[in-house]
C-alpha positions as CSV (number, residue, x, y, z in Angstrom):
1,M,122.8,88.0,102.7
2,G,123.9,84.4,102.4
3,T,123.9,84.6,98.6
4,K,126.0,87.7,98.6
5,T,128.6,86.2,100.9
6,N,128.6,83.1,98.7
7,R,129.1,85.1,95.6
8,A,132.0,87.0,97.2
9,T,133.6,83.7,98.3
10,M,133.3,82.4,94.7
11,V,134.9,85.5,93.2
12,G,137.8,85.3,95.7
13,F,138.2,81.5,95.0
14,W,138.4,82.1,91.2
15,K,140.9,85.0,91.8
16,V,143.2,82.7,93.8
17,A,142.6,79.8,91.4
18,G,143.3,81.9,88.3
19,R,146.5,83.3,89.9
20,D,147.7,79.9,90.7
21,K,146.9,78.7,87.2
22,V,149.1,81.5,85.8
23,V,152.0,80.6,88.1
24,Y,151.8,76.9,87.3
25,D,151.6,77.7,83.6
26,K,154.8,79.7,83.7
27,M,156.5,76.9,85.5
């Protein structure tokens, strides 16, 4: 259970980080 939650958190973090990276790259 803990591992599953951690994995979901990592995916969400990468999604946000990747999105921010694209925004900063455009700027």
